[in-house]
C-alpha positions in Angstrom: -94.3 -15.7 68.1 -92.0 -13.2 69.6 -89.7 -11.6 67.0 -86.0 -12.2 67.6 -83.8 -9.2 67.5 -80.8 -11.5 67.5 -81.9 -13.3 64.3 -81.8 -11.8 60.8 -81.2 -12.9 57.2 -79.5 -10.6 54.7 -79.5 -11.6 51.1 -76.2 -10.4 49.8 -76.4 -11.4 46.2 -78.4 -13.3 43.7 -77.3 -14.9 40.4 -80.4 -16.2 38.6 -82.3 -18.2 41.2 -79.1 -18.9 43.2 -78.7 -16.8 46.4 -75.9 -15.9 48.8 -76.8 -14.6 52.2 -75.9 -14.2 55.8 -77.9 -15.8 58.6 -77.3 -14.0 61.9 -78.1 -15.9 65.1 -77.4 -15.5 68.9 -74.5 -17.9 68.5 -72.9 -16.5 65.4 -73.3 -15.8 61.7 -73.8 -18.5 59.0 -72.9 -17.7 55.4 -75.3 -19.2 53.0 -75.7 -21.5 51.0 -74.9 -23.6 54.0 -74.7 -27.4 54.6 -75.5 -28.4 58.2 -73.9 -31.6 59.5 -76.4 -33.7 61.4 -75.8 -34.3 65.2 -78.8 -36.5 65.9 -77.9 -37.3 69.5 -76.2 -34.0 70.3 -73.1 -35.2 68.5 -72.1 -35.4 64.8 -71.1 -39.1 64.7 -67.4 -39.7 64.9 -66.4 -36.0 65.1 -65.8 -33.6 68.0 -66.9 -29.9 68.0 -63.2 -29.0 67.4 -63.2 -31.2 64.3 -66.4 -29.4 63.0 -64.8 -26.0 63.6 -61.6 -27.0 61.7 -63.5 -28.2 58.6 -65.6 -25.0 58.6 -69.0 -26.1 59.9 -71.1 -23.0 60.6 -74.3 -24.6 61.9 -75.3 -28.1 62.9 -78.6 -29.9 63.4 -79.9 -31.9 66.3 -82.9 -34.1 66.7 -85.8 -33.2 68.9 -87.3 -36.7 69.0 -84.1 -38.5 70.0 -83.0 -35.9 72.6 -86.5 -35.9 74.2 -86.3 -39.6 74.7 -82.7 -39.5 76.0 -81.3 -37.8 77.9 -84.4 -35.7 78.0 -85.0 -32.1 77.1 -85.6 -31.0 80.7 -82.3 -32.4 81.8 -80.5 -30.6 78.9 -82.2 -27.4 80.0 -81.0 -27.8 83.6 -77.5 -28.4 82.3 -77.5 -25.1 80.5 -79.1 -25.9 77.1 -77.9 -27.8 74.1 -74.9 -25.6 73.3 -73.4 -26.1 76.8 -74.4 -29.7 77.0 -72.6 -30.7 73.8 -69.8 -28.2 73.9 -70.7 -26.5 70.7 -70.9 -22.7 70.8 -72.0 -22.2 67.2 -75.5 -22.0 65.8 -77.8 -25.0 66.1 -81.1 -25.9 64.4 -83.4 -28.5 65.8 -86.1 -30.3 63.9 -89.5 -30.8 65.5 -89.4 -34.6 65.7 -92.3 -34.8 63.4 -90.6 -36.9 60.7 -89.2 -39.4 63.3 -92.5 -39.8 65.1 -94.5 -40.2 61.9 -92.1 -42.7 60.5 -92.6 -45.1 63.4 -95.3 -46.9 61.4 -97.0 -49.4 63.8 -95.7 -47.5 66.8 -97.8 -44.3 66.4 -101.4 -43.0 66.1 -102.1 -39.6 64.5 -105.1 -37.4 65.2 -105.9 -33.7 64.6 -104.5 -32.8 68.0 -101.1 -34.6 67.7 -99.4 -38.0 67.7 -99.2 -40.7 70.3 -96.3 -43.0 69.8 -94.2 -45.7 71.5 -90.5 -45.1 72.0 -88.1 -47.1 69.8 -85.8 -47.3 72.8 -87.9 -48.9 75.5 -91.5 -49.1 74.1 -92.8 -46.4 76.5 -95.8 -44.4 75.4 -95.5 -40.6 74.6 -97.5 -37.9 73.0 -96.3 -35.0 70.8 -98.6 -32.0 70.1 -97.5 -28.8 68.4 -97.2 -27.2 71.8 -95.1 -30.1 73.2 -92.8 -29.9 70.2 -92.2 -26.2 70.8 -91.7 -26.7 74.5 -89.1 -29.4 73.9 -87.2 -27.2 71.4 -87.3 -24.3 73.8 -85.8 -26.4 76.5 -83.1 -27.6 74.1 -82.4 -23.9 73.2 -81.4 -24.1 69.6 -81.0 -20.9 67.6 -83.5 -22.1 64.9 -86.5 -24.4 65.7 -89.2 -25.7 63.3 -92.9 -26.3 63.5 -94.4 -29.7 64.2 -95.7 -31.1 60.9 -97.0 -34.2 59.2 -94.8 -35.6 56.4 -96.9 -37.7 54.1 -95.8 -40.1 51.3 -94.8 -37.9 48.4 -97.0 -39.4 45.7 -100.2 -40.0 47.7 -102.6 -37.1 46.9 -105.4 -37.9 49.3 -103.0 -38.5 52.2 -101.2 -35.2 51.4 -104.5 -33.3 51.5 -105.3 -34.5 55.0 -101.7 -34.1 56.2 -101.5 -30.6 54.8 -104.6 -29.5 56.8 -103.0 -30.8 60.0 -99.6 -29.3 59.1 -101.2 -25.9 58.7 -103.3 -26.1 61.8 -100.3 -27.2 63.8 -98.2 -24.4 62.3 -100.7 -21.9 63.7 -100.5 -23.6 67.1 -96.7 -23.7 67.0 -96.6 -20.0 66.3 -98.9 -19.2 69.2 -96.9 -21.4 71.5 -93.5 -20.0 70.6 -92.2 -17.7 73.3 -88.4 -17.5 73.3 -87.2 -14.3 71.8 -83.7 -15.8 71.2 -85.0 -18.5 68.9 -86.2 -18.2 65.3 -89.2 -20.3 64.2 -89.4 -21.8 60.7 -92.6 -23.0 59.1 -92.5 -26.3 57.1 -94.0 -26.4 53.6 -95.5 -29.8 52.7 -97.7 -31.1 49.9 -95.7 -34.0 48.4 -95.0 -33.7 44.7 -98.3 -32.0 43.9 -98.0 -28.4 42.7 -101.5 -27.3 43.9 -100.8 -28.5 47.4 -97.3 -27.1 47.6 -98.6 -23.7 46.3 -101.4 -23.8 48.9 -98.9 -24.6 51.7 -96.4 -21.9 50.7 -99.0 -19.2 50.5 -100.6 -20.2 53.8 -97.3 -20.2 55.7 -96.1 -17.0 54.1 -99.3 -15.3 55.2 -98.7 -16.6 58.8 -95.3 -15.1 58.7 -92.2 -17.0 59.9 -88.5 -16.2 60.3 -87.7 -18.8 57.6 -89.3 -21.6 55.6 -88.3 -25.3 55.6 -89.2 -27.5 52.7 -90.2 -30.9 53.9 -91.5 -34.1 52.4 -88.8 -34.4 49.7 -86.1 -37.0 49.1 -88.6 -39.6 50.4 -88.9 -41.6 47.2 -89.8 -39.1 44.5 -87.5 -38.6 41.5 -84.9 -35.9 41.3 -86.9 -34.3 38.5 -90.0 -34.2 40.7 -88.0 -32.7 43.6 -86.6 -30.0 41.3 -90.0 -29.1 40.0 -91.3 -28.6 43.5 -88.3 -26.4 44.3 -88.7 -24.3 41.2 -92.4 -23.7 42.1 -91.6 -22.7 45.7 -88.8 -20.4 44.6 -91.5 -18.1 43.1 -93.9 -18.4 46.1 -91.8 -18.2 49.3 -90.9 -14.8 50.6 -87.5 -13.8 49.1 -86.3 -12.0 52.3 -86.4 -15.2 54.4 -84.1 -18.2 54.2 -85.3 -21.5 52.6 -84.2 -24.7 54.1 -84.4 -28.0 52.2 -84.8 -30.7 54.8 -82.9 -34.0 54.6 -81.2 -33.5 51.2 -77.5 -33.4 50.9 -75.1 -34.7 48.2 -72.7 -32.4 46.4 -75.1 -32.6 43.4 -78.1 -31.8 45.5 -76.3 -28.7 46.8 -75.6 -27.4 43.3 -79.1 -28.1 42.0 -80.9 -26.9 45.1 -79.1 -23.6 45.1 -79.9 -23.3 41.4 -83.6 -23.3 42.5 -83.3 -20.8 45.3 -82.4 -23.0 48.4 -80.2 -21.5 51.1 -79.8 -24.3 53.7 -79.4 -28.0 53.6 -78.9 -31.0 56.0 -78.5 -34.7 55.5 -77.3 -37.7 57.4 -75.9 -39.2 54.1 -72.3 -38.0 54.4 -71.8 -39.3 57.9 -73.9 -42.5 57.4 -72.0 -43.4 54.2 -68.7 -42.9 56.0 -69.6 -45.4 58.7 -70.2 -47.9 55.9 -67.1 -47.3 53.8 -68.7 -44.8 51.5 -66.7 -41.8 50.2 -68.0 -38.7 48.5 -65.9 -37.1 45.9 -66.4 -34.5 43.2 -66.3 -37.3 40.6 -68.8 -39.6 42.3 -68.8 -42.1 45.1 -66.2 -44.6 46.2 -66.6 -47.7 48.3 -63.4 -47.9 50.3 -64.1 -51.6 51.0 -63.4 -52.4 47.3 -60.4 -54.7 46.9 -58.9 -52.4 44.2 -57.9 -49.9 46.9 -55.9 -52.4 49.0 -52.6 -51.2 47.4 -53.6 -47.7 46.4 -51.2 -45.0 47.7 -53.4 -42.2 46.5 -55.5 -40.0 48.8 -59.3 -40.4 48.8 -59.6 -37.5 46.4 -56.5 -35.9 44.8 -56.4 -32.2 45.6 -58.6 -32.4 48.6 -57.2 -30.5 51.6 -59.0 -32.3 54.4 -56.8 -34.0 57.1 -57.7 -37.5 55.9 -56.6 -36.8 52.3 -53.5 -34.8 53.3 -52.1 -37.6 55.5 -53.5 -41.0 54.6 -53.8 -43.3 51.6 -56.8 -45.2 50.3 -54.9 -48.4 51.2 -54.6 -47.4 54.8 -58.2 -46.2 55.0 -59.4 -49.4 53.5 -57.4 -51.3 56.1 -59.0 -49.3 58.9 -62.4 -50.0 57.5 -61.7 -53.7 57.1 -60.5 -53.9 60.6 -63.5 -51.9 61.8 -61.2 -49.4 63.5 -62.9 -46.2 64.9 -60.2 -44.1 63.3 -61.5 -45.2 59.9 -65.0 -43.9 60.7 -63.6 -40.7 61.9 -61.4 -40.0 58.9 -64.1 -40.9 56.3 -66.6 -38.7 58.1 -64.1 -35.9 58.2 -63.6 -36.1 54.5 -67.2 -36.4 53.5 -68.3 -33.4 55.5 -65.3 -31.4 54.4 -66.3 -31.9 50.8 -69.9 -30.9 51.5 -68.8 -27.8 53.3 -66.2 -26.9 50.7 -68.8 -27.2 47.8 -71.2 -25.0 49.7 -68.4 -22.4 50.1 -67.5 -22.6 46.4 -71.1 -22.2 45.4 -71.4 -19.1 47.6 -68.2 -17.6 46.1 -69.5 -18.3 42.6 -72.9 -16.6 43.4 -71.1 -13.5 44.8 -68.9 -13.3 41.8 -71.9 -13.6 39.4 -70.5 -16.9 37.9 -72.8 -19.5 39.4 -73.9 -21.0 36.1 -70.3 -21.4 35.0 -69.5 -23.2 38.2 -72.6 -25.4 37.8 -71.7 -26.4 34.3 -68.0 -27.1 35.3 -69.2 -29.2 38.2 -71.4 -31.4 36.0 -68.8 -31.6 33.3 -66.2 -33.0 35.7 -68.7 -35.6 36.9 -69.6 -36.6 33.4 -65.9 -37.0 32.4 -65.3 -39.2 35.4 -68.1 -41.6 34.5 -67.5 -41.7 30.7 
């Protein structure tokens, strides 16, 4: 791996386990804690890059597997890379495609060298190896890329032992294959819910040395308590000078509790997926805008929210848009949900910098408890 002079992480403050830092990339700085909206197909569904800038998104995520299949990573490279292709000049992180490939069930076969799979788009056969995953991500040109790994079911010990051996061997191969100096490579810690395997993975990857460390294999069916126990363990094992990225986890509650256990970066499709199905995130829980009780409700989605949707439209109107399957409804709910996630991340950062994170955390949960009592 070639060290990137354009990439650095400065830990500005810590309040207990909670951290506030600054991630520097070739396409700009990202204050942490950070939530990254997911742009699977080189677009955050229902939003434009301008929308993302206006709600304060600092970094977005794109999907290696999907972009490899269409329009193709080589085509994106010829067209100037992912930033130019999608009109987003801020930082981008790409995953390795490992989770998508390995979740294809009957469509894939795993061996120690890599994975052979059939496309969900047209059934064509393809093969990913660690070297291939790195080559695709280098073509895409994201600021942060991640190692190819095997994500095993969280509670299957024997499977996790086998998958961890592959994940570690593939991490070594990814590091050897990585050649772009303007990209930072993150290793991925695996091991399910098992403390001994997670510790083994953290130590192995830390010894290899990466620009940052992703935490994979969580939010895949284990309990919140089990996830929190894994994060608490890893907080004491991962190098403190590098960012920690919790993959695929992202509700307001997850942000608060993840930061409380040393996490710096998050991503999740939940806020955008919920929005397309009438789901609304608020500080006091979730709403289903399809509910008939909102048909005559003149209130905004969340009183006090400053997003464009809440500042201009009522629950009644947004329910109407959803019932009529109007595109504007998807847009406005997505805008609100992501605005909330990004705002909570900003508030957490301010609380850590001020040395009052625990007070913020307690107030957050108290507000949620009051709303459900």
